[in-house]
N, C-alpha and C positions, 0 to 999 in steps of 0.2 A: 466468368466467375466459376470457381470450382464448386462441385456439388456439395462438398462439406461446408463451404462458406454459405451457400444458399440455404442449407438446412439450418444454420445458425440464425438466419433471419426469420425462419418460419416457425421454429419450435416455440412453445409457450414458456419463455424464459423464467418468468416470475412464478408461475404455477409449479414448474419443476423445482425451482429454488425453495419454495415453501415445503414441498414434499421431502426434499433432501434435508432441509433444516430440521424437520421433525425426526427423520430417520437418524440423524447424527446425534440427537439428544436422547434417544431411546437407551435406557439403562439395563435392559435385559442382557445378562452376561454373555450368552452365546453369540448374540448379535453384535454387541459392541466389540467383543474380543475378535470376532471374525473380521470386522471392518478394520480395526487397528492393525491386526496381524497382516492383512493384505497390503496395507499402505507401507508398513514397516519393511516388509519383504520386497514389494515391487519397487519402492523408491530408495531402498537402502538407507533408511533413516538412522542416524547415529544417536541411539538412545543413551550413550554414555555421557552426552552433553546435558541431558535433561535433569532437572531437580529430582524427578521421580523416574528412574531408569527402567522400571518394570512396566511394560506396556499393559499388562493385565490389571494394574493397580488403578487405572483411570476409570471413573464411574461412567463415562460415555465417550463416544468418539470425539465429540466436540471438546471435551476436557483434555483429551490427548492432543488434539490438533492445536489448541491454544496453550499448550504446556509451557511452563517456565523453564529456564535453563538453570543449571547448578551455578552457584556462586563462583565467579572467576572464569566461567566459560567464554565470556566476551570481555573486552576492555576497550576503552576509547583511546585512539591514537592522538598524540599531539596535545596542544593547548586550546585556549578559548577561540582562537581564530581559525582552527582547523575544522573543516566541515566533515562531521562524522556521518558515516553511512547509517541511515535510519532503519535498515532492515537486512536480514539475511536474504540471499537470492542471487540473481544474476543481473548485471546491468543490461537493460534493454537498449538505452541510449544515454549518453552523457556528453554535455558540451555547452556551447553558447546558444542563447536565444537570439535569433537573427530577425530583426524587424518585427518582433512580436510573434514569430513563428517558432514552434518546437518541432524537432525532428522526431517523427513516430517510428519510421522504418525507412529503409532505402527507397527514395522516390516519393515519400509521403510526409507531409507536415500538417500540423494543425495549429490553431491560434491560441495564444494565452487567454484572449478574451473569451473564446468558446469554453476553454477548460474551466476558467474561474466563474463563468456565467456573469461577467461584469466587464463591459467594454471600458468603463471609466478607470477601473483599476489596472487594466492591462498595460498602460503606459509605464508604470513602475518597473515592469519586467521586460520592457521592449528589447533591451540588449544585455540581459543578465545571463545567469547560468542556470542550467536545469540538470536534473538527474532522474532517470526513470528506472526503477528496480522491480523486476518480476520475481514474485515469490512462488515457487513450485510446491507441490504437496509435501515434499521432503523437508521443507525449510521450517525454521522457527518463525512463528507467525505473529510475534509481538513487534510493534513499531516503536522506535526510540527517537528521542530528540536529536536533530543534527547539530543544534547550537542551543545555548541558553536562550530562553524566550518567555514572554508573557502572552498568553492567549488573549486576542482582542476580538476575534469574530470567527464564527463557523457558518458555512453555507452548505446546506444539503440540497444537492441538485438532482432532480429526477432523471431517469434515463433507462437505457437498455441494460442487459446483463450479458453482453457478449463475452466469450472466453477471452482472457488476456494472454493466452499462450502465444509463443512466437508466430505460429502460422496465421491465426486471425489478425494479429497486430500488423503483419506484413500485407494483408489483403483487404481489411475493412477500413475504409476512409474514416478519419476523425474518431477512431474507436474510443480513445480515452475521454474525448469531449462528448461522447454520446452515451457512455455508461453512467449508471447511478454512481454518485460519488459524494464524499464529504470533504469540503475544502476548509482547511484550518489555517487561519491567519495569525501570525505571531509577530511581536516586536522584540528585536534583540538589541544588544549593545551596538551593533554595527548597522542596524536598520531592520526593515521588515523582511520576513521570509514566509513561505507558504509550504505546507505539507498537504498533499492531496491524496486521500485514501480512495482508490478506485474500486468499486464493486465489480463482481464478475459472476459468471456462471460457475457453479450451480447455486452457491450461497453467497450473497453479498453482505454477510453480517459484518458490521463494524461496531466496535465498542470502544469508548474513550475513557481515560482514567478520571476525567473531570465530570462526566455526565452519564456514564453507563452506556447501555445499548443505544446506538444512533441509527443504525440500519439493520434489519427492518424496524419499524414500518417503512415501506417504500414511500417516497415523497410523491405527491400529486402535483405539486408546484414547488418553486424554489422557496426554501425555508432559511431565512437569515436570522442569526442570533448574535447579539452584541454582548461580549463578555468583558468589555473594558470596565476597570474599577473593581472587579471581583477577585483580584489577587491570585489568579491562577498562573503561577510562575513555575516553569519546569526547567530543571538543569539539563545541560547538554548530556546526552547518553541516558537520561531517565526515560522510563517507559511512558509513552503517551497514548497508545491505542493498540488494538489487536484486531486481526482479521479472523473470521470464521470461514475457513476454506481459503484457497489460494487467490491471490490478487496482485495488485501493483501499487506501488507508492511513487508519487512524483514530487520532487522537491524543486522549488523555484527560489532563486535569490536574485536581487537586483544587480549584484556584482559578484565576482568570484572567478577563480582560476581552477579549472578542472585538472585533476591529476593526469598528466599525459600518458601514464602507464596503464590507465584504465580505458576500456572501450567496450563495444557491444559484445555480449556473451561472457564478459569477465565475471567469475564468481566473486561475491563480496559478502562480508559479514557485518553485523551491527558494530558500530564504533570504528570501522576501518576508515582511513582518510580518503575522502572523495575529491578533495581540493582544498583551497585556502581562500579566505576572504581577501 
């Protein structure tokens, strides 16, 4: 195990995340302008796509990080049966679920049952399709619907806050099934699908459009909520949630054909075609 990987096991992940969470919400102008300026410069953030293109206009670093895009900056490809990419970023992996196993990185897999924290539900996705999308600090951090769907349940699963950058993903076994995450179950016209919001180092903040902040607080045990009958219907390409700091989105479908032109490390944007039902 590399020294950097070992350090990720040893650091107080949630304590550091709480400190960073407070720091990114500090509205003192010199501080927030410094943080925003460093990220815009270091990661070459394209502010022309933002609804507010002036980095100094944001009241805090978190407001900048969760910024909205200007109207027309993204569009959804295809029709109702085209699986739309839920986030800007890069594909970590995309393909078929094989016997209930999802490819994490070359030589590493993890199970759907572990990811969903539900052995009984895993059978639905045994031979389906998955897409894992990594959001870097330069990316737009709002997550959109891949298909039309009605929210039926959420599962907040406690866990670690390992970094989800390519290095740790390649080295840490079962990383996505070990990190804190919010599993969102939907019913669509062609059947069920799942969008998993995976928390990460340094801030695992997750906010949904239907219930506001979901993480933190960090879960001490699995928290399941039934949303059936509450009429939470979201259209394909509509915003569903947002990350506070970088993380990963995992999409599961019981069936589907991935776009053969997409693969690991391919850059993608919200609404781009990932495949077809």
